[in-house]
C-alpha positions as CSV (number, residue, x, y, z in Angstrom):
1,M,-10.6,8.6,-16.8
2,A,-12.0,8.8,-20.2
3,D,-11.5,7.0,-23.3
4,A,-12.8,9.6,-25.8
5,A,-9.3,10.0,-27.5
6,C,-8.7,6.7,-28.8
7,E,-12.8,4.7,-28.7
8,D,-13.3,4.8,-32.2
9,R,-9.8,3.0,-32.9
10,P,-7.6,0.2,-31.0
11,L,-4.6,1.3,-28.3
12,T,-1.6,2.8,-29.2
13,F,1.9,2.2,-27.1
14,E,1.9,6.0,-27.0
15,D,-1.8,6.0,-25.4
16,L,-0.4,3.9,-22.4
17,V,2.3,6.7,-22.2
18,R,-0.6,9.7,-22.3
19,W,-2.2,7.7,-19.7
20,F,0.7,8.2,-17.1
21,E,1.3,11.7,-18.4
22,A,-2.8,12.8,-17.6
23,G,-1.6,12.8,-14.2
24,C,0.7,15.5,-14.6
25,K,-0.7,18.6,-12.0
26,P,0.4,21.7,-11.4
27,P,1.7,21.9,-7.9
28,S,-0.9,24.0,-6.4
29,E,-3.7,20.6,-6.8
30,H,-1.3,18.5,-5.5
31,L,-3.1,16.5,-3.1
32,V,-2.4,13.4,-0.6
33,G,-4.5,10.1,-0.3
34,A,-3.9,7.8,2.4
35,E,-4.7,4.1,2.5
36,H,-5.1,1.8,5.6
37,E,-6.1,-2.2,5.8
38,K,-6.4,-4.1,9.5
39,F,-7.4,-7.3,10.4
40,V,-11.1,-8.0,11.0
41,F,-11.4,-10.7,13.6
42,R,-14.1,-11.9,16.6
43,R,-13.8,-11.2,19.7
44,A,-15.2,-14.2,21.1
45,D,-12.0,-16.5,20.5
46,L,-10.0,-14.1,18.3
47,G,-10.6,-16.3,14.9
48,P,-10.8,-14.8,11.4
49,V,-13.9,-13.2,9.9
50,P,-16.5,-14.9,7.0
51,Y,-17.9,-13.0,4.6
52,D,-21.2,-14.3,5.0
53,G,-23.3,-15.0,8.2
54,P,-25.3,-12.9,11.0
55,A,-21.3,-11.2,12.0
56,G,-19.4,-11.7,8.5
57,I,-17.6,-9.2,6.8
58,K,-21.2,-8.8,4.6
59,A,-23.0,-7.4,7.9
60,L,-20.3,-5.1,8.4
61,L,-20.4,-3.6,5.4
62,E,-24.0,-3.1,5.3
63,G,-24.4,-1.9,8.5
64,L,-21.6,0.9,7.9
65,M,-24.3,1.7,4.6
66,R,-25.8,4.1,8.0
67,F,-22.9,6.7,7.6
68,G,-23.8,7.4,3.9
69,W,-21.8,4.7,2.1
70,K,-23.1,3.2,-1.2
71,G,-22.8,-0.1,-1.5
72,V,-20.5,-1.7,-4.7
73,Y,-21.8,-5.1,-5.8
74,E,-20.3,-7.9,-7.5
75,G,-23.5,-10.1,-8.5
76,E,-25.5,-9.7,-5.4
77,N,-22.5,-9.8,-3.0
78,V,-21.6,-6.0,-1.5
79,I,-17.6,-5.9,-2.0
80,A,-16.9,-2.4,-1.0
81,L,-18.4,1.4,-0.1
82,E,-17.7,4.8,-1.8
83,R,-19.0,8.0,-0.4
84,G,-18.2,10.7,-1.8
85,K,-14.3,10.4,-3.6
86,A,-13.7,7.8,-0.7
87,N,-13.9,3.9,-0.4
88,V,-13.9,0.7,1.6
89,S,-12.8,-2.1,0.2
90,L,-12.0,-5.9,0.9
91,E,-8.8,-7.4,0.3
92,P,-8.8,-11.2,0.0
93,G,-8.9,-12.3,3.0
94,G,-11.1,-9.4,4.5
95,Q,-8.6,-7.5,5.5
96,F,-11.1,-4.2,5.8
97,E,-9.2,-1.0,3.6
98,L,-9.9,2.2,3.8
99,S,-8.8,4.2,0.7
100,G,-9.2,7.8,1.6
101,A,-10.2,10.9,-0.6
102,P,-7.3,13.1,-2.1
103,L,-6.6,15.5,0.6
104,A,-4.8,19.0,1.1
105,T,-3.4,18.3,4.7
106,M,-2.9,15.6,7.0
107,H,-4.9,17.4,9.4
108,E,-7.6,16.4,6.8
109,I,-6.2,12.8,6.5
110,C,-6.2,12.2,10.1
111,E,-9.6,13.0,10.4
112,E,-10.9,11.1,7.8
113,T,-9.0,8.2,9.6
114,G,-10.2,8.7,12.6
115,A,-13.4,9.7,11.7
116,H,-13.3,6.0,9.8
117,L,-12.2,4.3,12.7
118,Q,-15.5,5.4,14.5
119,E,-18.0,4.4,12.4
120,I,-16.6,1.1,11.9
121,K,-15.8,0.6,15.8
122,V,-19.7,1.4,16.1
123,V,-20.7,-1.6,13.9
124,A,-18.2,-3.8,15.0
125,D,-19.4,-3.7,18.0
126,E,-22.6,-4.3,17.4
127,L,-21.5,-7.8,15.9
128,G,-18.7,-8.9,18.3
129,L,-15.9,-8.0,15.9
130,G,-12.7,-6.3,16.3
131,F,-10.2,-4.7,14.2
132,L,-6.6,-5.4,15.0
133,G,-3.4,-2.9,13.1
134,L,-0.3,-5.3,12.7
135,G,1.7,-6.2,9.5
136,F,1.1,-9.9,9.6
137,T,-1.9,-12.1,11.1
138,P,0.2,-13.1,14.1
139,V,-1.9,-16.5,14.5
140,W,-4.1,-17.5,11.8
141,R,-3.1,-20.3,9.1
142,R,-3.2,-19.3,5.2
143,E,-5.7,-22.2,5.6
144,D,-7.8,-20.8,8.8
145,V,-8.1,-17.1,6.5
146,P,-11.4,-16.9,4.1
147,V,-11.8,-16.0,1.0
148,M,-14.3,-13.1,0.0
149,P,-16.5,-13.5,-3.2
150,K,-14.5,-11.2,-5.3
151,G,-13.9,-12.6,-9.0
152,R,-9.9,-11.0,-9.3
153,Y,-8.9,-12.9,-5.6
154,K,-10.0,-16.2,-7.3
155,I,-8.4,-15.4,-10.4
156,M,-4.8,-14.3,-8.2
157,R,-5.2,-16.9,-5.9
158,Q,-5.0,-19.5,-8.8
159,Y,-2.1,-17.9,-10.9
160,M,0.2,-16.8,-7.4
161,P,1.3,-20.6,-6.7
162,K,2.7,-20.7,-9.7
163,V,5.2,-17.7,-10.0
164,G,6.2,-17.2,-5.9
165,G,6.2,-19.1,-2.6
166,M,4.3,-16.4,-0.4
167,G,2.2,-15.1,-2.8
168,L,-1.3,-16.2,-1.0
169,D,0.3,-15.5,2.1
170,M,0.7,-11.6,0.6
171,M,-3.3,-11.7,-0.1
172,F,-4.5,-13.2,2.7
173,R,-2.7,-13.0,5.5
174,T,-0.7,-8.7,5.2
175,C,-1.7,-5.6,6.1
176,T,-0.2,-2.4,5.1
177,V,-0.6,1.7,5.1
178,Q,-0.4,3.4,1.7
179,A,0.5,7.0,1.0
180,N,-0.5,8.4,-2.8
181,L,1.0,11.6,-3.9
182,D,1.0,13.7,-6.9
183,Y,3.4,15.1,-9.3
184,S,3.8,17.8,-11.9
185,S,6.0,16.7,-14.7
186,E,7.4,13.7,-16.2
187,A,10.8,15.1,-14.4
188,D,9.5,15.7,-11.0
189,M,7.5,12.0,-12.0
190,V,11.3,11.1,-11.6
191,A,12.7,12.8,-9.3
192,K,9.8,11.2,-6.8
193,F,10.2,7.9,-8.0
194,R,13.8,7.4,-7.7
195,T,13.7,9.1,-4.1
196,S,11.1,7.7,-2.6
197,L,11.6,3.7,-4.2
198,A,15.5,4.2,-3.0
199,L,14.3,5.2,0.8
200,Q,11.2,2.7,0.8
201,P,13.0,0.6,3.1
202,I,13.5,3.0,5.5
203,A,9.9,3.8,5.5
204,T,9.6,-0.7,6.3
205,A,11.9,0.1,9.2
206,L,10.2,2.8,10.7
207,F,7.0,0.9,10.3
208,A,8.3,-2.4,11.0
209,N,5.0,-4.5,12.8
210,S,4.3,-7.8,11.9
211,P,7.0,-10.4,13.8
212,F,4.7,-13.0,14.8
213,T,3.1,-16.0,12.2
214,E,1.3,-18.7,13.5
215,G,1.6,-17.4,17.1
216,K,5.2,-16.9,17.6
217,P,7.9,-14.7,16.8
218,N,8.8,-15.3,12.8
219,G,12.3,-14.5,13.0
220,F,11.4,-11.1,11.0
221,L,10.7,-7.2,12.5
222,S,8.9,-7.0,9.1
223,G,7.3,-10.4,8.0
224,R,5.4,-8.7,5.2
225,A,8.0,-7.0,3.8
226,N,9.5,-10.5,4.1
227,V,6.7,-11.9,1.9
228,W,7.2,-9.4,-1.1
229,T,10.4,-10.8,-1.6
230,D,8.7,-14.0,-3.0
231,T,5.5,-12.9,-4.5
232,D,5.9,-12.3,-8.1
233,P,9.0,-11.7,-9.9
234,D,7.6,-9.9,-12.6
235,R,5.6,-7.9,-10.5
236,T,7.4,-6.7,-7.8
237,G,10.2,-5.6,-6.2
238,M,12.6,-2.4,-6.5
239,L,12.5,-1.6,-10.0
240,H,16.2,-1.2,-11.1
241,F,15.5,0.3,-14.3
242,V,14.2,3.3,-12.4
243,F,17.4,4.5,-11.4
244,Q,18.6,4.2,-15.0
245,P,19.6,7.3,-17.2
246,G,16.7,8.2,-19.3
247,F,13.9,6.8,-17.3
248,G,10.7,8.0,-17.3
249,F,6.9,7.6,-18.7
250,E,7.4,5.3,-21.7
251,T,10.2,3.5,-19.9
252,Y,7.0,2.5,-17.2
253,A,4.8,1.3,-19.9
254,R,6.9,-0.6,-21.5
255,Y,7.7,-2.3,-18.2
256,A,4.1,-2.7,-17.2
257,L,3.2,-3.8,-20.8
258,G,5.7,-6.5,-20.5
259,V,3.9,-7.9,-16.6
260,P,1.6,-10.7,-17.4
261,M,-2.2,-10.0,-16.6
262,Y,-5.0,-11.2,-14.8
263,F,-7.5,-10.2,-15.3
264,V,-10.3,-8.3,-18.2
265,K,-13.4,-7.2,-16.0
266,R,-16.1,-7.1,-18.5
267,D,-20.0,-7.9,-16.6
268,R,-17.5,-10.2,-14.8
269,Y,-14.1,-11.0,-14.1
270,I,-12.2,-12.9,-17.2
271,D,-9.0,-15.0,-16.5
272,V,-6.7,-14.0,-18.5
273,A,-3.5,-14.8,-15.9
274,G,-0.2,-15.2,-18.0
275,R,-1.5,-13.6,-21.1
276,A,0.4,-10.4,-22.4
277,F,-1.6,-7.2,-22.6
278,G,0.6,-6.6,-26.1
279,D,-1.1,-9.3,-27.3
280,F,-5.3,-8.4,-26.2
281,M,-3.9,-4.8,-28.2
282,K,-3.6,-7.2,-31.1
283,G,-7.0,-8.5,-30.3
284,E,-5.2,-11.8,-29.7
285,L,-6.7,-13.3,-26.8
286,A,-8.1,-16.2,-26.8
287,E,-10.8,-15.3,-24.1
288,L,-11.7,-12.6,-26.1
289,P,-11.0,-12.7,-29.9
290,G,-11.0,-9.8,-31.8
291,E,-11.4,-7.4,-29.0
292,T,-9.0,-5.0,-27.8
293,P,-8.4,-3.4,-24.9
294,S,-9.6,0.4,-23.3
295,L,-8.0,2.8,-21.4
296,K,-9.8,1.4,-18.4
297,D,-8.3,-1.7,-19.2
298,W,-5.0,-0.1,-19.2
299,A,-5.7,1.5,-15.5
300,D,-6.6,-2.2,-14.2
301,H,-3.5,-3.8,-15.6
302,T,-1.3,-1.0,-13.4
303,S,-3.4,-1.7,-10.5
304,T,-2.3,-5.6,-10.8
305,I,1.1,-4.1,-10.5
306,F,2.9,-4.4,-7.3
307,P,7.0,-2.8,-6.7
308,E,7.6,-1.0,-3.5
309,V,6.2,2.5,-5.6
310,R,4.0,2.4,-8.2
311,L,3.0,4.4,-10.9
312,K,-0.5,5.2,-11.9
313,Q,-1.9,9.1,-12.2
314,Y,0.1,9.4,-9.2
315,L,3.3,7.7,-6.8
316,E,1.9,5.0,-4.6
317,M,4.6,4.4,-1.6
318,R,4.0,0.9,-0.2
319,G,6.6,-0.1,1.8
320,A,5.1,0.4,5.5
321,D,3.5,-2.4,7.7
322,A,0.0,-1.2,9.2
323,G,-0.1,0.4,12.5
324,P,-1.6,2.4,15.1
325,W,-3.9,5.2,14.5
326,S,-1.3,7.7,14.6
327,R,1.1,5.5,12.5
328,L,-1.4,5.7,10.2
329,C,-1.1,9.6,9.6
330,A,2.2,9.2,10.2
331,L,2.7,8.0,6.1
332,P,1.5,10.2,4.9
333,A,3.4,12.9,7.0
334,L,6.7,11.5,6.2
335,W,5.9,11.3,2.7
336,T,4.3,14.5,1.9
337,G,7.3,16.8,3.6
338,I,9.7,15.5,1.1
339,F,7.7,15.8,-2.2
340,Y,6.1,19.0,-1.8
341,D,8.6,20.9,-0.8
342,P,11.8,21.1,-3.5
343,P,14.3,21.6,-1.9
344,S,13.7,18.3,0.7
345,L,13.2,16.3,-2.0
346,A,16.5,17.2,-3.7
347,A,17.7,16.6,0.0
348,A,16.2,12.7,0.3
349,W,17.9,12.4,-3.0
350,D,21.3,13.1,-1.4
351,L,21.1,10.6,0.8
352,C,20.6,7.9,-1.4
353,K,21.7,8.7,-4.9
354,D,24.8,7.2,-4.4
355,W,23.5,3.6,-3.4
356,T,24.3,0.6,-6.2
357,T,21.5,-1.8,-7.1
358,D,22.9,-4.2,-5.2
359,E,22.8,-1.8,-2.5
360,H,19.2,-1.5,-3.0
361,D,18.6,-5.6,-3.1
362,Q,19.9,-6.0,-0.1
363,V,18.7,-3.0,2.3
364,R,15.1,-3.6,0.8
365,A,16.1,-7.3,2.4
366,D,17.9,-6.6,5.4
367,V,15.5,-3.7,6.9
368,A,12.7,-7.1,7.0
369,R,15.1,-8.8,9.3
370,L,16.7,-6.1,10.7
371,G,14.7,-3.2,11.0
372,L,17.4,0.1,11.6
373,R,20.1,-2.0,12.8
374,A,20.3,-2.7,9.0
375,E,23.0,-0.6,7.1
376,V,23.5,0.9,3.9
377,G,25.6,3.1,1.6
378,G,28.0,2.9,5.2
379,R,25.4,3.7,7.4
380,T,22.6,2.8,9.7
381,V,19.2,3.0,8.3
382,Q,18.4,4.1,11.8
383,D,20.7,7.2,11.1
384,I,19.5,7.6,7.6
385,A,16.1,7.5,9.7
386,K,16.6,10.2,11.1
387,D,17.8,12.8,8.1
388,M,14.5,11.5,6.1
389,L,12.8,12.7,8.9
390,A,14.8,16.0,9.3
391,I,14.0,16.5,5.8
392,S,10.4,15.9,5.9
393,R,10.3,17.8,8.9
394,Q,11.3,20.8,6.9
395,G,9.3,20.4,4.1
396,L,6.6,20.3,6.3
397,K,7.4,23.3,8.0
398,N,7.8,24.8,4.3
399,R,4.7,23.9,3.3
400,N,3.3,25.7,6.7
401,R,5.4,29.0,6.3
402,L,3.9,28.7,2.6
403,S,-0.5,28.4,4.2
404,G,0.4,31.6,6.8
405,G,0.7,28.9,9.4
406,L,-2.6,27.5,8.8
407,V,-1.3,23.6,8.3
408,D,1.3,22.9,10.8
409,E,1.5,19.3,10.4
410,T,5.1,18.4,11.8
411,G,3.6,17.1,15.0
412,Y,2.6,13.6,12.9
413,L,5.6,13.1,13.1
414,S,6.1,12.4,16.4
415,D,5.7,8.6,16.3
416,L,8.3,8.2,14.3
417,D,11.2,10.5,15.5
418,E,10.5,8.1,19.2
419,I,11.3,5.1,16.7
420,A,14.3,6.4,14.7
421,E,15.9,8.1,18.1
422,S,15.8,5.1,20.3
423,G,16.3,2.4,17.4
424,I,13.9,0.2,17.8
425,T,11.1,-0.5,16.2
426,P,7.6,-1.3,16.4
427,A,7.6,-4.5,15.9
428,E,11.2,-4.8,18.5
429,R,8.4,-3.2,21.5
430,L,6.1,-6.3,20.4
431,L,8.9,-8.8,20.6
432,E,10.0,-7.5,24.4
433,A,6.2,-7.6,25.3
434,Y,6.1,-11.4,24.1
435,H,9.3,-12.8,26.0
436,G,8.0,-10.1,28.7
437,P,5.1,-9.7,30.3
438,W,3.0,-11.7,27.6
439,Q,5.0,-14.5,29.3
440,G,4.8,-16.1,25.2
441,D,1.3,-15.5,24.7
442,V,0.6,-13.9,20.9
443,S,-2.5,-13.6,21.3
444,K,-2.0,-10.5,24.1
445,V,-1.6,-8.2,20.5
446,F,-5.1,-8.4,19.8
447,E,-5.2,-6.5,22.7
448,A,-3.0,-4.3,22.5
449,L,-3.0,-3.4,18.5
450,A,-6.9,-3.2,18.5
451,Y,-8.3,-0.1,17.1
């Protein structure tokens, strides 16, 4: 991302809008990025893992360097790894995240994910550590979770309790799987944003996988999704303006401009939590008197906004709980089939185009509790999920046809097909085990869902 166009002058609002416009790519260049997080735990006692120590998160990161990963440092602490266009990073409580490279096919994504899981297992086995694929930590209390030594997380940790009741739970006790997809124009972005934002709760239901908190059922199928309903109303939610006439890059830029800042990154993270980016553009931040932002500062700021779908120079699907390897590959396949085949995108919009603002909010809340039994627009989420999967499968088939039969990706939807057909979410399967063979022992989930 170059600042060359405005390096000799302060940023204007038009520069902020153009930054989003710069994400437009022709369909022939559209790729998919997959991200997933997982909890790291000590095998000996199933406890969380601190940063330091002979078997800590730092040792895990350093151990991965044997596979060609390069360290990213904050002071003397390694806080991320890079290899090519992929990176491994730490969430606030030590959740281990792979942000994969932008890739062309689901086969490449699943191969990348599998290689990553194999690499981390090699190092983790040496350290006595394991990894858990779940949307919310099943036994740890918030105060038990160690804090990673990243400057931005210190700022967020201090700010979160001022704006919501569960922001710290979001930071320290949740894990997600995400997919990032491209757009070709403003109109294409709008169509994809509206469709995916409306259907994000359907994905939440299909992937619901976080029914436990502190050793017992929490009353939700996606405890992670529920956390997001009380994190920070300024930067989360269903973004009703996306569905209004005239929505586009400029609308989103105005929204992002109105979201309070967390930090400015220089040689360190400077706490400007609650300040306005517009004041920064005018050189009026007390913490940086007279200094104005770069486009990198704008990019950093957009990364601190957490709606169910997020616009950067691509679109991020943010509605799903983490889970086993097969579902890590299923999420990008689900959205690729819808996004990258125009008839499928149009068909998906037909599923949700008549939903009202109240229905968007209601189904978002309901799926966290009810999963596929929730209803919206006079239909069950289960029935909508079946239609959504059928549309995605057709989109993937059309991609395969255009490739000359080389990239059949429909198999990656098979886990989701079983969930949708049965109407039983992964969380409900876990609850069945908890009330049955586990005999009320939530710790059994560390065996059932370890990578």
